[in-house]
C-alpha positions as CSV (number, residue, x, y, z in Angstrom):
1,M,-26.5,-10.6,19.0
2,L,-24.0,-9.7,16.6
3,D,-24.0,-11.5,13.5
4,F,-20.1,-11.2,11.7
5,S,-21.4,-13.4,8.9
6,L,-21.4,-12.0,5.3
7,P,-24.4,-11.8,3.2
8,P,-24.7,-14.5,0.3
9,E,-23.6,-12.0,-2.5
10,L,-20.5,-11.0,-0.6
11,E,-19.4,-14.8,-0.2
12,E,-20.7,-15.3,-3.8
13,L,-18.1,-12.4,-4.5
14,R,-15.3,-14.1,-2.5
15,A,-15.7,-17.5,-4.2
16,R,-15.6,-16.0,-7.8
17,V,-12.7,-13.9,-6.6
18,R,-10.7,-17.0,-5.0
19,A,-11.2,-18.8,-8.5
20,V,-9.8,-15.9,-10.7
21,A,-6.9,-15.6,-8.0
22,L,-6.1,-19.4,-8.1
23,D,-6.0,-19.3,-12.1
24,G,-3.9,-16.4,-11.7
25,V,-1.4,-18.0,-9.3
26,E,-1.1,-21.2,-11.8
27,R,-0.6,-18.9,-14.8
28,F,1.7,-16.0,-13.4
29,G,3.1,-17.4,-10.2
30,S,2.4,-17.2,-6.2
31,F,4.3,-14.5,-4.3
32,T,4.0,-14.1,-0.4
33,D,3.5,-10.1,0.0
34,S,2.1,-10.3,-3.3
35,W,0.2,-6.6,-3.5
36,I,4.1,-5.7,-3.2
37,N,6.0,-8.2,-4.4
38,G,3.8,-9.9,-7.4
39,Y,4.3,-7.6,-10.3
40,S,2.4,-9.2,-13.4
41,E,1.1,-6.7,-16.0
42,E,-0.8,-9.5,-17.7
43,F,-2.6,-10.5,-14.4
44,S,-3.5,-6.7,-14.0
45,K,-5.6,-6.8,-17.1
46,V,-7.2,-9.8,-15.6
47,L,-8.4,-7.7,-12.6
48,A,-9.3,-5.0,-15.0
49,D,-11.2,-7.3,-17.2
50,N,-13.6,-8.2,-14.1
51,G,-13.8,-5.0,-12.9
52,W,-11.8,-5.4,-9.8
53,I,-9.7,-2.2,-10.3
54,G,-11.4,1.1,-9.5
55,M,-14.2,-1.2,-8.4
56,T,-15.2,1.5,-5.3
57,W,-14.5,4.5,-7.4
58,P,-17.7,6.8,-8.7
59,T,-19.4,5.6,-11.6
60,E,-18.9,9.0,-13.4
61,V,-15.2,8.6,-13.4
62,G,-15.5,5.0,-14.8
63,G,-15.3,3.2,-11.5
64,G,-17.8,0.5,-10.2
65,G,-19.2,2.7,-7.7
66,R,-19.2,-0.6,-5.4
67,P,-19.3,-0.6,-1.7
68,N,-15.8,-0.4,0.1
69,I,-16.3,-3.8,1.6
70,E,-16.1,-5.4,-1.6
71,R,-12.8,-4.6,-2.5
72,I,-11.5,-5.5,0.8
73,I,-12.9,-8.9,0.3
74,M,-11.4,-9.1,-3.2
75,G,-7.8,-7.8,-2.0
76,E,-8.0,-10.4,0.7
77,E,-8.5,-13.4,-1.3
78,M,-6.0,-12.2,-3.7
79,I,-3.3,-11.8,-1.2
80,K,-4.5,-15.1,0.6
81,V,-3.3,-17.1,-2.4
82,G,-0.3,-14.7,-3.4
83,A,-1.7,-13.7,-6.6
84,P,0.3,-11.0,-8.4
85,I,-1.8,-7.9,-8.2
86,A,1.2,-5.6,-7.5
87,A,1.2,-3.5,-11.2
88,S,-2.1,-2.0,-10.4
89,W,-2.5,-1.9,-6.6
90,F,-1.0,1.3,-5.6
91,A,-3.2,3.2,-8.3
92,D,-6.1,1.2,-7.3
93,R,-5.7,2.1,-3.4
94,Q,-4.4,5.7,-3.4
95,M,-3.6,7.2,-6.6
96,G,-7.0,6.9,-8.4
97,P,-8.7,8.3,-5.3
98,G,-6.4,11.0,-4.9
99,L,-7.4,12.2,-8.5
100,I,-10.7,11.7,-7.8
101,A,-10.9,13.8,-4.6
102,Y,-8.4,16.9,-5.6
103,G,-7.3,16.2,-9.3
104,T,-9.1,18.6,-12.2
105,D,-11.3,17.0,-15.0
106,D,-8.7,16.8,-17.5
107,Q,-6.4,14.9,-14.9
108,K,-9.0,12.5,-14.3
109,A,-9.8,12.0,-18.0
110,E,-6.1,11.7,-18.8
111,F,-4.9,9.5,-16.0
112,L,-8.0,7.3,-14.7
113,P,-8.5,5.1,-17.9
114,G,-5.0,3.9,-17.9
115,M,-5.5,2.9,-13.9
116,L,-8.9,1.3,-14.5
117,S,-7.8,-0.9,-17.6
118,G,-4.7,-2.1,-16.0
119,E,-2.6,-0.5,-18.4
120,T,-0.3,1.9,-16.4
121,T,1.6,1.3,-13.5
122,W,2.2,4.1,-10.9
123,C,5.0,5.0,-8.1
124,I,4.7,6.9,-4.8
125,G,7.5,9.3,-4.6
126,M,7.2,10.0,-1.0
127,S,10.0,9.0,1.5
128,E,13.4,10.6,1.3
129,P,16.9,9.7,2.3
130,D,16.7,12.1,5.4
131,S,13.2,12.7,6.4
132,G,12.1,8.8,6.7
133,S,8.6,9.1,8.1
134,D,8.4,12.3,8.6
135,L,6.5,13.6,5.6
136,A,6.8,17.5,6.8
137,G,10.7,17.1,6.3
138,L,10.9,16.5,2.5
139,K,13.2,18.4,0.4
140,A,12.7,17.3,-3.2
141,S,11.6,20.7,-4.7
142,A,9.5,21.7,-7.7
143,V,10.1,25.3,-8.8
144,R,7.8,27.4,-11.2
145,D,9.5,28.2,-14.6
146,G,6.8,29.4,-17.1
147,N,4.7,26.9,-17.7
148,N,6.6,24.0,-16.1
149,W,7.8,22.9,-12.6
150,I,11.4,21.9,-12.5
151,I,11.8,19.3,-10.3
152,N,15.1,18.4,-8.4
153,G,15.7,16.0,-5.3
154,Q,15.8,12.3,-4.3
155,K,13.0,9.9,-3.4
156,I,14.0,6.2,-1.9
157,W,11.9,3.2,-1.2
158,T,9.8,3.8,-4.4
159,S,8.4,0.2,-5.1
160,F,8.0,-0.1,-8.6
161,A,9.9,3.0,-9.7
162,A,12.0,1.0,-12.4
163,V,8.8,0.0,-14.2
164,A,6.1,2.4,-13.6
165,D,4.5,4.8,-16.1
166,Y,4.2,7.9,-13.8
167,C,5.1,8.7,-9.8
168,Y,3.0,10.5,-7.7
169,L,5.3,13.1,-6.3
170,I,5.1,14.7,-3.1
171,G,7.3,18.0,-3.5
172,R,8.2,21.0,-2.0
173,T,6.9,24.0,-4.0
174,S,7.5,26.8,-1.2
175,S,9.8,26.8,2.3
176,D,8.1,29.8,3.7
177,G,5.9,28.8,6.6
178,P,6.1,25.9,9.0
179,P,7.2,22.6,7.5
180,Q,3.3,21.3,6.7
181,K,3.3,24.3,4.1
182,G,4.7,24.5,1.0
183,V,3.9,20.8,0.2
184,S,2.4,19.9,-3.2
185,E,1.5,16.5,-5.2
186,I,2.6,16.8,-9.0
187,I,2.1,14.0,-11.4
188,V,5.5,13.1,-13.2
189,P,5.7,10.7,-16.0
190,M,8.7,8.4,-15.8
191,D,10.0,9.0,-18.8
192,L,10.8,12.4,-18.6
193,P,14.7,13.3,-19.4
194,G,16.7,14.3,-15.9
195,I,14.9,10.9,-13.9
196,E,17.5,8.3,-13.1
197,V,16.3,5.2,-11.3
198,R,18.3,2.7,-9.1
199,P,16.6,-0.4,-8.4
200,I,17.6,-1.4,-4.3
201,T,18.1,-5.2,-3.6
202,D,17.2,-5.6,0.2
203,M,18.4,-8.2,2.3
204,T,15.9,-10.3,1.1
205,T,16.6,-10.5,-2.5
206,N,13.2,-8.5,-3.0
207,A,14.3,-5.7,-5.8
208,H,10.7,-3.6,-6.1
209,F,12.4,-1.0,-4.0
210,C,14.2,1.9,-5.9
211,E,15.9,5.2,-5.4
212,V,14.9,8.1,-7.9
213,Y,17.2,11.0,-8.9
214,F,15.4,13.9,-10.4
215,T,17.7,16.6,-12.0
216,D,15.9,19.4,-13.7
217,V,13.2,17.3,-14.7
218,R,10.5,19.7,-16.5
219,V,6.7,18.8,-15.9
220,P,4.1,20.7,-17.3
221,I,2.1,22.7,-14.5
222,E,-1.0,21.4,-15.4
223,N,0.1,18.1,-13.3
224,L,-0.1,19.9,-10.0
225,V,-2.8,17.9,-8.4
226,G,-4.9,19.9,-5.9
227,V,-3.8,23.1,-4.3
228,E,-0.4,24.3,-4.7
229,G,1.4,24.9,-1.5
230,D,-1.5,23.0,0.6
231,A,-1.2,19.4,0.0
232,F,-0.4,18.1,3.2
233,K,-3.8,17.4,4.2
234,Q,-4.1,15.5,0.6
235,T,-1.4,13.3,1.2
236,M,-2.6,12.5,4.8
237,S,-5.8,11.6,3.3
238,Q,-3.7,9.5,1.0
239,L,-2.3,7.8,3.9
240,E,-5.6,6.8,5.5
241,H,-6.2,4.5,2.5
242,E,-2.7,3.1,2.5
243,R,-2.4,2.2,6.3
244,G,-5.7,0.8,6.9
245,G,-6.1,-1.8,4.0
246,I,-6.4,-5.4,4.2
247,D,-2.9,-5.5,2.5
248,R,-1.6,-4.5,6.1
249,L,-2.8,-7.8,7.4
250,V,-2.7,-10.8,5.2
251,S,0.3,-10.2,3.2
252,N,2.2,-13.3,4.9
253,Q,-1.1,-15.6,5.0
254,P,0.2,-17.8,2.3
255,L,3.2,-18.5,4.9
256,Y,1.0,-19.0,7.9
257,D,-1.0,-21.6,6.3
258,L,2.0,-23.5,5.1
259,A,3.2,-23.3,8.9
260,V,-0.2,-24.4,9.9
261,S,-0.1,-27.4,7.8
262,V,3.1,-28.9,9.2
263,A,2.1,-27.9,13.0
264,D,2.4,-30.2,15.5
265,T,-1.2,-29.6,16.7
266,D,-1.1,-32.3,19.4
267,D,1.1,-30.0,21.2
268,P,-1.2,-27.8,23.5
269,L,0.8,-24.8,23.3
270,V,1.2,-25.1,19.5
271,R,-2.5,-25.4,19.5
272,Q,-2.7,-22.0,21.5
273,E,-0.5,-20.4,19.4
274,I,-2.3,-20.8,16.5
275,A,-5.7,-20.0,18.5
276,Q,-4.1,-17.0,19.4
277,L,-3.1,-16.1,15.8
278,E,-6.6,-16.8,14.5
279,I,-7.9,-14.4,16.9
280,G,-5.5,-11.8,15.5
281,Y,-6.7,-12.2,11.9
282,R,-10.2,-12.0,13.2
283,L,-9.5,-8.7,14.9
284,G,-7.5,-7.7,12.0
285,R,-9.9,-8.1,9.6
286,L,-12.9,-6.4,11.8
287,L,-10.6,-3.2,11.9
288,V,-9.9,-3.3,8.3
289,Y,-13.8,-3.7,7.9
290,R,-14.5,-0.8,10.1
291,E,-12.1,1.5,7.9
292,A,-14.1,0.4,4.6
293,L,-17.1,0.8,6.3
294,R,-16.1,4.5,7.5
295,Q,-16.9,3.8,11.3
296,A,-13.8,4.6,12.4
297,P,-12.4,8.0,13.5
298,A,-10.4,10.0,11.2
299,G,-6.8,8.9,11.7
300,F,-7.9,5.3,13.4
301,S,-6.1,3.8,10.2
302,A,-2.8,4.3,12.7
303,A,-3.9,2.0,15.0
304,T,-5.4,-1.0,12.3
305,K,-1.9,-0.3,10.6
306,C,-0.2,-0.6,13.9
307,F,-2.3,-3.7,15.1
308,C,-1.9,-5.4,11.5
309,T,1.2,-5.5,10.8
310,E,2.7,-6.3,14.3
311,H,0.0,-9.6,13.8
312,E,2.1,-10.1,10.4
313,R,5.1,-10.6,12.5
314,R,4.3,-12.9,14.9
315,V,3.0,-14.8,11.9
316,A,6.3,-15.2,10.5
317,D,7.9,-15.7,13.9
318,F,5.4,-18.7,14.2
319,A,6.5,-19.8,10.8
320,S,9.8,-19.9,11.5
321,R,9.8,-21.7,14.4
322,M,7.1,-24.6,12.7
323,L,9.0,-25.0,9.6
324,G,12.2,-25.2,11.3
325,M,15.1,-26.2,8.9
326,A,12.9,-26.4,5.7
327,A,12.8,-22.4,5.9
328,T,16.4,-22.1,5.4
329,A,16.6,-24.8,2.9
330,D,13.9,-22.9,0.8
331,A,14.8,-19.7,-0.9
332,E,11.1,-18.4,-0.9
333,L,10.4,-19.5,2.7
334,A,13.2,-18.0,3.9
335,R,12.5,-14.6,2.0
336,A,9.3,-14.6,3.5
337,I,10.1,-14.9,7.2
338,N,13.2,-12.5,6.9
339,Y,11.1,-10.0,4.9
340,S,8.5,-9.5,8.3
341,P,10.7,-6.4,9.8
342,A,9.8,-4.5,7.1
343,Y,6.1,-4.8,8.0
344,T,6.0,-2.2,10.7
345,I,8.1,-0.1,8.8
346,M,6.9,0.7,5.4
347,G,4.0,3.0,5.2
348,G,5.2,4.6,8.6
349,T,6.7,2.8,11.6
350,S,4.8,1.7,14.6
351,N,6.3,4.0,16.6
352,V,5.1,6.8,14.5
353,M,1.4,5.0,14.3
354,R,1.5,5.3,18.2
355,N,2.6,9.0,18.3
356,I,0.0,9.7,15.5
357,L,-2.3,7.9,18.2
358,G,-1.4,9.6,21.3
359,E,-1.3,13.1,19.9
360,R,-4.1,13.0,17.1
361,L,-6.8,10.8,18.6
362,L,-6.2,10.7,22.5
363,G,-4.8,14.2,22.7
364,L,-1.8,13.6,24.7
365,P,0.5,16.2,25.3
366,R,3.7,15.9,23.2
367,E,6.9,14.8,25.2
368,P,9.1,18.1,25.3
369,R,12.4,17.4,24.0
370,P,15.7,18.0,26.4
């Protein structure tokens, strides 16, 4: 028989994390989608003091050296109650692992300590206005000029660019060869001359998204991460961290818990819908655990992301019906429900995820273009 229960030490971790998360909510506020909407530098330092930033990173670079499953449990408990973890989430989830895998010793020594202490916030310069989810279509350029890169171009949907200390920029250092070639990753301090950040307020009034314009921004050549012109695989590896995490499943669980608390559970159809959503949470959690335990094949995070974010949309639909007019009268509830279309778009649309699964995992032929 399969035993899906966690060992006592992980349950103890869950209880400790939940206590800290609830204290953080009381002190700094609760947020739906708290990993991307809940920005608090103060709480980020609380996470650091508990060893919950970089907890899975190797000990030789200052990390905790702990198993991935512990980070999943920590993230789940934080997000489930809406604790504001966004200030350090990107760095912990993918910038740090990216530097550990591909960065130089000097880069690790310079940038990892600020991440681990919760003192630096990072943004990801990836999406562009004309390329969407097509990373190979990016045009922002980085041209070598002596001991500097000269960066020009535009990024969009760059969360926290307005408050970030650094941007992990995906740029084009060469236009020769196929589009996947010539892509490089460069660390850009956000206080350099030539950077203009324009916050974007979306239809739900969230304002973490930004447009970022780079005009002749000079960055030291030492800030190149990995191999010049051959970073497409590096970025794909980074996206594995982004797409297969617990944040793609429980972003709006506070909304779900509220909806269940007011639902008419005497109605068998409502009970059936709650049962289906509970099953969805359990299946999604197993998919995320599978990623964390490295039991999934390469690229399977696309399936995890697709299932989990579509589940989050079903949660929002359920909550809107259970809460009824109360959802329209409360600005926070309305924002949480109306935000749901973003789940299956950000980090790669569901259509793109299905294409990845079909082409890379199942080996299906591409549909010929007319």
